[in-house]
C-alpha positions as CSV (number, residue, x, y, z in Angstrom):
1,M,0.1,0.0,0.0
2,S,1.7,3.2,-1.2
3,F,-0.4,6.2,-1.8
4,K,1.1,9.3,-2.7
5,W,0.2,12.2,-4.9
6,S,2.2,12.9,-8.0
7,T,1.3,16.7,-8.1
8,R,1.4,19.5,-5.7
9,S,-2.0,20.9,-6.3
10,I,-5.3,20.5,-8.0
11,Q,-7.6,23.1,-9.4
12,I,-11.1,23.2,-7.8
13,T,-14.1,25.2,-8.9
14,C,-17.0,26.4,-6.9
15,P,-20.2,24.7,-8.2
16,E,-22.1,27.8,-7.1
17,C,-20.3,30.9,-8.4
18,G,-17.5,29.4,-10.6
19,C,-14.5,30.6,-8.8
20,T,-11.6,28.6,-9.2
21,E,-8.4,28.1,-7.0
22,E,-5.4,26.0,-6.8
23,Y,-5.8,23.6,-3.9
24,S,-2.6,22.0,-2.3
25,V,-2.8,18.2,-2.1
26,D,-1.2,18.4,1.4
27,N,-4.7,19.8,2.6
28,I,-6.5,16.5,1.3
29,D,-7.5,13.9,4.0
30,V,-6.7,10.3,2.7
31,D,-7.7,7.3,4.4
32,S,-6.4,3.9,3.2
33,E,-7.4,0.4,4.2
34,P,-7.5,-3.1,2.6
35,E,-10.9,-4.4,1.5
36,E,-12.4,-7.2,3.4
37,N,-11.9,-10.6,1.7
38,S,-9.8,-9.1,-1.0
39,D,-6.7,-11.6,-1.2
40,Y,-6.7,-12.3,-4.9
41,K,-3.8,-14.0,-6.8
42,M,-1.9,-10.9,-6.9
43,G,-2.5,-9.8,-3.3
44,P,-4.8,-7.6,-1.5
45,T,-7.0,-4.8,-2.8
46,Y,-6.7,-1.5,-1.1
47,R,-9.2,1.5,-1.0
48,H,-8.0,4.9,-0.7
49,I,-10.5,7.7,0.1
50,A,-9.5,11.3,-0.5
51,R,-11.5,14.0,0.9
52,I,-11.5,17.6,0.1
53,Y,-13.1,20.2,2.4
54,W,-13.1,23.7,0.8
55,H,-14.5,27.1,1.8
56,C,-15.0,29.3,-1.3
57,P,-13.7,32.7,-0.6
58,S,-16.1,34.2,-3.4
59,C,-19.6,33.1,-2.2
60,D,-18.7,32.1,1.4
61,R,-20.0,28.5,1.0
62,D,-18.4,25.4,2.3
63,F,-18.2,22.3,-0.1
64,E,-16.8,18.7,0.1
65,A,-15.4,16.4,-2.6
66,E,-14.5,12.7,-2.3
67,I,-12.7,10.6,-4.5
68,E,-12.0,6.7,-4.3
69,F,-8.8,5.2,-5.5
70,I,-8.7,1.3,-6.0
71,E,-5.2,-0.2,-5.7
72,Y,-4.7,-3.7,-7.1
73,P,-2.3,-5.2,-7.5
74,E,-0.3,-3.4,-4.9
75,G,1.5,-0.6,-6.8
76,Q,-1.1,-0.2,-9.5
77,C,-4.2,2.0,-9.6
78,E,-7.0,-0.2,-10.7
79,C,-9.6,2.4,-11.0
80,V,-10.9,5.9,-9.7
81,N,-14.4,6.7,-8.7
82,I,-15.6,10.4,-8.1
83,V,-17.9,9.8,-5.3
84,E,-18.9,13.4,-4.5
85,G,-17.2,15.7,-6.7
86,A,-18.8,18.9,-7.9
87,L,-15.6,20.8,-6.8
88,L,-13.8,18.6,-9.5
89,A,-15.9,19.5,-12.6
90,G,-12.7,19.9,-14.9
91,Y,-11.4,16.4,-13.9
92,S,-12.2,12.9,-15.4
93,E,-11.5,9.8,-13.4
94,D,-8.6,9.2,-16.0
95,S,-6.9,12.5,-15.3
96,L,-7.4,11.9,-11.5
97,M,-5.8,8.5,-11.9
98,S,-2.8,10.1,-13.5
99,M,-2.3,12.3,-10.4
100,V,-1.5,9.4,-8.1
101,D,1.6,7.4,-7.7
102,F,1.3,3.9,-6.5
103,S,4.9,2.9,-7.2
104,L,6.5,0.6,-4.8
105,D,9.6,2.2,-3.2
């Protein structure tokens, strides 16, 4: 299990007023855990949940986004799901996948 960002920031967009801002990945909370009963031939599957909490300085509203990264086999991003992502309107699941590095050190 080796989740790390390969970028320093992402651009987020307010779904209410359209304000955009660079958001440091250091401010993103990531919880990582193995999935239950996930020991397949190439090892366990890990689920990484990234949560973004952002306050728009323009319209004074609070927003959240959640991205799920599935790592399987270890060291490879199998898929990305944008669970809650109005702030991430400019990103596809593929573009988010390219922002994560699961390489084994």
